[in-house]
C-alpha positions as CSV (number, residue, x, y, z in Angstrom):
1,X,120.0,89.1,89.9
2,X,117.7,91.9,90.6
3,X,118.3,95.5,91.8
4,X,116.1,95.8,94.9
5,X,115.1,98.8,97.0
6,X,113.8,98.0,100.5
7,X,112.0,100.6,102.5
8,X,111.9,100.0,106.3
9,X,115.0,98.0,105.8
10,X,116.2,98.4,109.4
11,X,112.9,97.5,111.1
12,X,111.7,94.2,112.5
13,X,110.9,92.8,109.1
14,X,113.5,94.6,107.1
15,X,116.4,93.7,109.1
16,X,115.5,90.0,108.7
17,X,114.6,90.3,105.0
18,X,117.6,92.3,103.7
19,X,120.2,89.5,104.5
20,X,117.9,86.9,102.8
21,X,117.7,88.9,99.6
22,X,121.5,89.4,99.6
23,X,121.9,85.7,100.1
24,X,119.7,85.1,97.1
25,X,122.2,87.0,95.0
26,X,120.4,90.3,94.6
27,X,121.8,93.8,94.7
28,X,120.1,95.4,97.6
29,X,119.8,99.1,98.6
30,X,117.9,100.4,101.7
31,X,116.1,103.7,101.8
32,X,117.1,105.6,104.9
33,X,116.7,109.2,106.2
34,X,120.1,108.6,108.0
35,X,123.4,108.7,106.2
36,X,124.9,105.7,107.9
37,X,122.3,103.1,109.1
38,X,123.7,99.8,110.3
39,X,123.4,97.4,107.4
40,X,124.7,93.9,106.4
41,X,127.9,93.9,104.3
42,X,127.3,94.6,100.7
43,X,124.1,96.5,101.2
44,X,124.0,100.1,100.2
45,X,122.1,102.8,101.9
46,X,120.3,105.5,99.8
47,X,119.1,108.7,101.3
48,X,115.5,109.4,101.0
49,X,112.5,110.6,102.9
50,X,109.0,109.1,102.1
51,X,107.2,111.9,103.9
52,X,108.9,114.9,102.3
53,X,109.8,113.1,99.1
54,X,113.4,114.2,99.3
55,X,115.8,111.9,97.3
56,X,113.2,109.5,96.2
57,X,113.8,109.7,92.4
58,X,117.5,109.0,93.0
59,X,116.8,106.2,95.4
60,X,114.3,104.5,93.1
61,X,116.5,104.8,89.9
62,X,117.0,101.6,88.0
63,X,115.3,99.2,90.4
64,X,113.6,96.0,89.4
65,X,111.9,95.3,92.7
66,X,110.5,97.7,95.4
67,X,110.0,96.0,98.8
68,X,107.8,98.4,100.8
69,X,107.9,97.5,104.4
70,X,108.1,101.0,105.9
71,X,105.4,102.3,108.2
72,X,105.0,105.3,110.3
73,X,103.3,103.5,113.2
74,X,106.7,102.5,114.7
75,X,107.9,106.1,114.9
76,X,104.8,107.8,116.2
77,X,103.6,105.5,119.0
78,X,99.9,104.9,119.8
79,X,98.9,108.1,117.9
80,X,100.3,106.6,114.8
81,X,97.4,104.1,114.8
82,X,95.0,106.9,114.0
83,X,93.9,107.3,110.4
84,X,94.9,111.0,110.4
85,X,98.4,110.2,111.2
86,X,98.6,107.0,109.3
87,X,97.4,108.8,106.1
88,X,100.4,111.1,106.3
89,X,102.9,108.4,107.2
90,X,101.8,105.5,105.1
91,X,99.2,106.4,102.4
92,X,100.5,109.7,101.1
93,X,104.2,108.5,101.2
94,X,103.4,105.4,99.1
95,X,101.7,107.4,96.5
96,X,104.5,109.9,96.5
97,X,107.1,107.0,96.0
98,X,105.1,105.4,93.1
99,X,104.8,108.8,91.4
100,X,108.6,109.2,91.6
101,X,109.2,106.0,89.7
102,X,110.8,106.1,86.3
103,X,110.7,102.3,85.8
104,X,108.1,99.6,86.4
105,X,109.4,97.5,89.3
106,X,107.6,94.6,91.0
107,X,106.1,96.2,94.1
108,X,106.0,93.9,97.2
109,X,104.1,95.2,100.0
110,X,103.5,93.9,103.6
111,X,99.9,94.4,105.0
112,X,97.8,93.0,107.8
113,X,95.1,90.3,108.0
114,X,91.8,91.9,108.5
115,X,92.5,95.5,107.1
116,X,89.3,95.2,105.0
117,X,87.1,94.2,108.1
118,X,88.5,95.8,111.3
119,X,87.6,99.5,111.7
120,X,90.9,100.8,113.0
121,X,92.4,104.0,111.6
122,X,95.7,102.4,110.9
123,X,94.1,99.4,109.3
124,X,92.1,101.7,107.1
125,X,95.3,103.4,106.0
126,X,96.9,100.1,105.2
127,X,93.9,99.1,103.1
128,X,94.1,102.5,101.2
129,X,97.8,101.8,100.7
130,X,96.9,98.4,99.2
131,X,94.5,100.1,96.8
132,X,97.0,102.7,95.6
133,X,99.4,99.8,94.7
134,X,96.7,97.8,93.1
135,X,95.5,100.8,91.0
136,X,99.0,101.8,90.0
137,X,99.2,99.6,87.0
138,X,102.5,98.2,88.3
139,X,103.2,94.4,88.8
140,X,102.6,93.8,92.6
141,X,102.5,91.3,95.4
142,X,100.7,92.1,98.7
143,X,101.1,89.9,101.6
144,X,98.9,90.2,104.7
145,X,100.1,88.7,107.9
146,X,98.7,88.4,111.4
147,X,100.2,90.3,114.3
148,X,103.9,89.8,115.2
149,X,105.6,88.7,118.4
150,X,107.3,92.1,118.7
151,X,103.9,93.9,118.8
152,X,102.6,91.5,121.5
153,X,105.8,92.2,123.5
154,X,105.2,95.9,123.4
155,X,101.5,95.5,124.3
156,X,102.3,93.3,127.2
157,X,104.9,95.9,128.5
158,X,102.2,98.6,128.4
159,X,99.4,96.5,129.9
160,X,101.4,95.2,132.9
161,X,102.5,98.5,134.3
162,X,99.8,98.3,136.9
163,X,99.3,95.4,139.4
164,X,95.9,94.5,138.0
165,X,95.9,93.7,134.2
166,X,92.7,93.7,132.2
167,X,93.2,91.7,129.0
168,X,90.2,92.1,126.6
169,X,87.8,89.2,126.9
170,X,87.2,87.0,124.0
171,X,90.1,88.5,121.9
172,X,92.7,86.1,120.3
173,X,95.8,86.6,118.3
174,X,97.8,84.4,115.9
175,X,101.3,85.6,116.7
176,X,103.9,85.5,113.9
177,X,107.6,86.0,113.9
178,X,109.2,88.5,111.6
179,X,111.8,86.0,110.5
180,X,109.1,83.7,109.2
181,X,107.6,86.6,107.4
182,X,111.0,87.5,105.9
183,X,111.3,83.9,104.6
184,X,107.9,84.3,102.8
185,X,108.7,87.8,101.5
186,X,112.0,86.6,100.0
187,X,110.3,83.7,98.4
188,X,107.6,86.1,96.9
189,X,110.4,88.3,95.4
190,X,111.8,85.3,93.7
191,X,108.3,84.1,92.5
192,X,107.5,87.3,90.8
193,X,104.1,89.4,90.8
194,X,101.4,87.4,92.5
195,X,98.7,90.0,93.2
196,X,97.3,89.2,96.6
197,X,99.4,86.3,98.0
198,X,97.7,83.9,100.5
199,X,97.5,85.2,104.0
200,X,100.1,84.1,106.5
201,X,99.5,83.5,110.1
202,X,101.4,82.3,113.2
203,X,101.5,78.6,114.2
204,X,98.9,79.0,117.0
205,X,95.8,81.0,117.9
206,X,96.0,82.3,121.5
207,X,93.7,84.0,123.9
208,X,95.1,87.5,125.0
209,X,95.0,86.5,128.6
210,X,97.2,83.5,127.7
211,X,99.6,85.8,125.8
212,X,99.9,88.1,128.8
213,X,100.3,85.3,131.3
214,X,103.0,83.6,129.2
215,X,104.8,86.9,129.0
216,X,104.6,87.6,132.8
217,X,106.1,84.1,133.5
218,X,108.9,84.6,131.1
219,X,109.7,88.0,132.7
220,X,109.4,86.6,136.2
221,X,106.6,89.1,137.0
222,X,103.5,88.8,139.1
223,X,100.2,90.5,138.2
224,X,96.6,89.8,138.7
225,X,94.7,89.1,135.4
226,X,91.1,89.8,135.0
227,X,89.7,89.4,131.5
228,X,87.2,92.3,130.9
229,X,84.7,92.9,128.2
230,X,85.7,95.9,126.1
231,X,83.2,97.9,124.1
232,X,83.7,99.2,120.5
233,X,83.3,98.2,116.9
234,X,87.0,97.3,116.6
235,X,87.0,95.1,119.6
236,X,83.9,93.3,118.3
237,X,85.6,92.5,115.0
238,X,88.7,91.2,116.8
239,X,86.4,89.0,119.0
240,X,84.9,87.7,115.7
241,X,88.4,86.7,114.6
242,X,88.8,88.9,111.6
243,X,92.5,89.3,112.6
244,X,93.1,85.6,112.4
245,X,93.8,83.1,109.5
246,X,93.7,79.7,111.1
247,X,93.8,77.9,107.6
248,X,97.2,79.6,107.0
249,X,99.1,78.8,110.2
250,X,102.4,78.9,108.3
251,X,104.7,80.4,111.0
252,X,107.1,78.2,112.8
253,X,108.1,80.1,115.9
254,X,105.7,80.0,118.7
255,X,105.1,82.8,121.3
256,X,106.9,80.7,124.1
257,X,109.9,80.1,121.8
258,X,110.2,83.7,120.9
259,X,110.0,84.7,124.6
260,X,112.7,82.2,125.4
261,X,115.0,83.7,122.7
262,X,114.2,87.4,123.7
263,X,114.3,87.3,127.5
264,X,117.4,87.8,129.5
């Protein structure tokens, strides 16, 4: 049995991963800024703030594994995707947390397919965070995955507010479910330090237009879809498929299956 600290333990991934780690027989604690987050039975909340550093030494004390799935993007909205914000919410907190360690735990970090090729500020920050972990001298495992269903759902909500929707022409995604990612992460914890683990992608590669059309059908909404060419270096790299990993279509839950389970 290992003593495991999970950051981001109440997020999309963390809420799936924590019960799996408990089921494997580990002692699990979750880092939280709140005193009483909703957690599974037997999981302990430890107070700590990655941004300020408050409580980190106590939260990290005696751990064997550090599962780092916290990110500031979920808290800061669209502005959280800029490099300036992401450096403060992801890069600097990771360095601060590693500096506070008094042991040598196995660090397990969740990243994104394409962070080394797609020129987005948030991706740049994720890549810098990877490098901090790689250069720390600690045993580590880094898993890059494709975009998740929950992100696609949020994008669809935003893009379909107007009667005419302009999905980016030529862009595709390989949507993946956090529960599938949690299965892989739990296995990687058991496996031990692996360096860069093989990438993980969803079961199918879909055009953005198809993703939005499927979402509209599930939500019983009607919109006019007109695929439009969008400019920019980042869009070009997405069109080139750098966000995809078709050789690692390891996910099991499809976009349509996810929508059926998450639509009233």
